[in-house]
N, C-alpha and C positions, 0 to 999 in steps of 0.2 A: 326498536330501542328508543328512538326519538319520541314516539307516542307514549311510551312508558314513563320517560322523564317528564314529559309535560303533564301527565296524569298525576304523578307524584307531587309536582309543583302545585297543581291546583288543590290537591287534598291538603297539603301543608298550609297553603295560603288561607284556605277556608278555616282550618283549625286556628291559625294565628289570629284571624279576624275576630273569631268568637272569644278567644281567651286572652288576647294581648292588645287591648285597646287603651288609648290615652284616657278614655272616659273613666276607667277603673282607677281609684285612688292608689297612689304608690304608698306602700306601708313603710313608715319610718324605721321600723325594726327589721325590715327585710333588705335583701340585696336586690336591686333592680337588675334585670337581665334583659337587655335590649337586642332584638333580633328582627329579621325581615326576610320573607321568601325571595325578595328581589336580589339578595346577595347570591342566590344560587344561579342567577342568570348571567353572572360574569363567567363566561365560558372560556376556559384557558386551553381547551383541546384535550384529546385523549392522552393519557399517560403523564400529564404535567403534574408535578407534586402539589402545587397550590390549586386545589380543585374544590368544587362544591361538595365533594364527599366529606371534607373536613367538618362542615357544619351539619351534614346529615348524621355523621357519627355522633357528634356532640348532642344534637337534639334528641336522638333516639336514646342515648345514655341517660340524659336528664329526665326523660319521661319514665325511666325505669327504676330510679333510685329515690330514697327519701329526701335527698337534698332539695328536690323540686319544690317542696312545700315552703321552703324558706326563700324562694326566689319569686319576685314579682315579675313575671314575664310580660313584656310590653313591646310595642312597635315604636319606631321613631315618631316623634311628635310632628304631625302634619303641619302645624303652625310655624315650624322653624324652616326658614329658607336657608339651606346651607351655602348657597352659591356666593353671597357676599362675604362669608367668612372664609371660604376657600380662597377668594381673591385677596385676603389679607396675607396669605402665605405664598401663593403661587402666582406666577406671571400670567397676565391676561392672554398672551400669545400661546402659552402652553395649554391653558385651559381650553381655548378655542380649538387648538390643533387636536387635542384629545377627543373633544366632542365630535369634530369633523371626521376623525379617523374611525370612530365607532359607528357613526352614521353611514360611512362608506364601507363598513364591514371589513376593515383592514384586520390583519391577523396580529400585527405588532405596530407600536409606535416606531417611526422611522429610525430613531436613535436609541431604541430600547428593546433589543432582541430578547432580553430576559424578562420582558413584561408583556405577555400575550394579552390581546384584547378581543372583544367580540362586539356585536351590535348593541348589547345592553350594558357593556362595561362602564361607560361614562355614567349612566343612570345609577348603577349599583354603587359606584364610587362616591357619587354625590349623596346617595342615601346612607352610605357608611358613615360619612361625615355627620349627616343628620342624626344618626343613632348615637354617636359619641357626644354630640351637643345635647341631645336629650338626656344622656347620662349625667353630664355636667349640671344641667338644670335640676335634675332630681336630687343630686347629692348636695349641691350648694344651697338649695332652698330647704334642705332638711326633710324632703319627702321620701328619701330612702337612706338607709344607713351608709351604703356605698353602692357601686354599680359596676357591672361588667357588660361591655358592648361586644357581642359576638358577630364581628363584621368581617367582610372580605369585599374587595381586595384589601390586603394589609397596607401599611403606610410608612413605616419608619425609614425606608430607603428613598422615598419620593423626594426629589430635589425641587427647589423653587421653580425651576424651568424645565423639568422633565421627569418622566417615569423611570424607575430603576428597580431591579431586584424584586419583581412581582408587585411592586407598589405604584399606585397612581396618584393618590393625594395623601398628604401627611396628616393622618387622622389625629394622632396625639398632639402634634404641633398646632393644628387648627383649634383643637379643643383648649389648649393653653391660652391662645390669643382670645378665644371666645370668653373664657372664664375671666380674663383680665378686663376686657372691654365691656362685656355684658354685665358682669357681676362685681366688678371692682376689686377682684383678687389681685393683690400686689405681687405676691411671690408664688410661683408654681414650680414644683419639682417634678421632672419626668424621670422615672426609673425604668430602664430598658434592660430586661433580662433575656432577650432573644439570644440565640446562639450566634447571630450575626450582629455586627456593630450597626447601630442606627445612624448611619452617616447622613441621611437626609435631615433627621431631627437636629443633629449636631450642626449641620450647615446653616439651618434656619436660625438658630439661637446662639451662634458662636461668639457674637459680640454683644450679647444681651445679658445684663446682670439681673434681670427680673425672672429669668427661667434658669434653674439649675438642672443640667442634664447629667445623669449618672448612668453609666452603661457597663454591665458585665457581659463579656462575649468571648468566644473562642478566638485566639490570636496566635500566630498569623493565620488568617482565614479570609474568606469573602466578607466585606468588600475591599479589604486591603489596608493600607497604612492609616486610614482615617481613624482606626481604633487604637492607635498607639497611645501609651500613657502620657507622652509628652504633649499631646494635643489638649491644652487646658483652657482654650478660649483666646479671644483677642480683644484689644481695646478695653472698653468698659466691661466686657464679658470675661476678661482674664480671671481665671480661677473658678469660673462658673460652669466649666465643662470637665467632668471627671470620668476618664476611661479606666476600667480595670480589666486588662487583658488576662484571660485564663488559658492555660495550656490544655491541649487535647488530652482527654483521659483524667483530668484533675478531679472530676467527680463533685459530689455534694459538699465535701469539707471545704474546698477552695472558695466556693461562692458563699457559703455560710460565714466563713471568716471575713470575706470582703464586706458582707452586710454588717457584721458585728463591729468592724473597725472603720473602714473608709466610708461606707454609707452612713453609719450612725454619726460619725464626726461631721460629715458634710451636712447631714440633715439638721443636726442640732445647731450648727453654725448659721445655716440659711433660714431656718424656721419657716418652712413652706406653709402656706395657707390652703393649698390644694395639692394633692399628689395624683399624678397620672402615671399609671403603669403601662408601658409598652410590653404586654405580656405575650412573649413568644414561648412556645413549648417544644422547640426544635433542639434544645439542649438535652432533652430527654434521651435516655440510653437506647430507646427503641426507635429513635428518629433516624431516617436514612440520610439526612443532610448534614448532621453535626456529629462531633465526636467527644463532647464534654462528659457524657455518661451520667447525667443526673437521674435520680429516682423520681417517681411520681410524688412521693411524700415531701420532697424538698420544696416543691412549689407551695405547699401549705405552710411550711416553716418560714419561707421567705415572706409570705403574706402576713403571718403573725408578727414578724419583726417590723414590717412597715406599719402595721396597725399600731403596734406599741409605740413606735417613734411618733406617729401622728398624735396619739393620745397625750404624749408629753407636751405637745403644742396646744392642747386643749380642744382637739377636734379629731374626727375620723373621716375627713372628706377625701375619699379615695375613688378614683375612676380608673377602671382597668379596661384596656383596649386590646383585643386579640391581634397578635402579629403572626409569627410563624407557628409551625407544628404540623408535621406531614405524615405521621403514622397514626393509626387508629388508637393505639395505646396512649400515645402522648396526648391526643385530643380528648380522650375520654377520662383517663385516670389522672393525667397531669392537670387538666382544666378542672376536674372535679375536686381535686385536693385544694386548688386555689380558691374555688368557690366555697368549699366547706369552711375554709379559714375566714373568708370574707363574711360568711353568713352564720358563723358560730354553730356549725353542725358537726356533731361527732362523726368522724368518718367510719363507714362500715369496715369490717375486717375483710381484707383482700387476700386471695390465695397467693402463694409465692409467684413472682414474675415468670419464672421458667415454666411453672405449671399452667399459667394463663396462656402463655405463648403456644404451649403444646396443644392447647385446646382451640387454637385458630384465631385468637384475638388479634 
C-alpha cells in the first residue's frame, strides 16, 4: 500500500512538472488553478476526514471535464519565500514548534489533538501558503482573471499561536497581509462560506479595520461561540467582523439570502480592492461533517454574486482558497460549480443527486 501511494505521488508530480510551471504565462482570461503534489504528503492518518484523497478526487475530476480548458493549472511560484509572510501572522515560537514536531515525526501538536501532523506537514503547510501568495500575485497583477488555490492543510481555524481544527497556518489571512504589504492593497474582504466558523481568521483581524471578515456558518456548531452574530470586532475593527450564523438544515435559500442582503450591504460599504474566499465545501448536503444541506449548484450562485459585487467596484480580483469539504461529491461537484462560475464555463448537465449516489459517487 505504501509503495502504491509513493508511485501515485511520483506520477502526479511528473505530470504537474510538465504541465504546471511558472514558465508558462498565466492567461488573463482564465482562472489560475494552483496545486502541488507536496500537499499530498501532509499525512493525517487512516480514516481522518481531512486527507489527501480530497485533492486526488478533485484532480481526477478536473482532468475529465471540459472545465479544465479554462483553468491555467500551475505550481506555486518558487521565487516566493512564504516564511517571512507566515511570520506576519503567526508567532515565531509556534512556527518553530510546528517545524520541530514534524521533524520529530509527532502525530499531533501538543495542544492540538484535532490537527494531526506528519514528517512533511510543515513543508506542505509552508507550500500551501506559497500557493495562495502565487494566486494573489497572478490576480493583482492581472495575469489571471481570478484564482483558486487547491491547498491542504486548510487554514481558517489556525490561531496566531497554534494549530486548530485541521489547520496549521492561516492561508487566507496570510494572503491578505501579503496583498496589503506587497501590492499596496488597502482594503481586503475575506468571505468564508465553510460550514465551520473561521475563528482563526476572525482572531487575526478582530481589531483591524483594513480587513472585513464575513462568515456564513452552521451555528451552534464547532468551533463554538466565536461564530455568534454579536462578535463584530473590537477597537478600530469594530463593525469589520460580520458573522451570519445559519441553522442546521437551512439549505441554499438561507445562504443566498445572506449574500443578497448582509454580504451585499457590507461589500458596498467597505468597497474591497481584493476579495479572498475561504472556500469550504463541507456545507454540502453530502458532507459527513456538516448539516446545512447545500446543493452543489449553490456554490456557483454564491460565486456569481461575489463576482457581480466586485464588478461594481471596478475589478474582479478574487482569490479563492480551499478550506473544508470531506466527501467526494462535495469536492468534485461543489468545487466544479465554484470553478465554473469563476471561469465563465457553462456547467454540464448533471444527473439527479440521488441517481449519482446510487452509482457509487
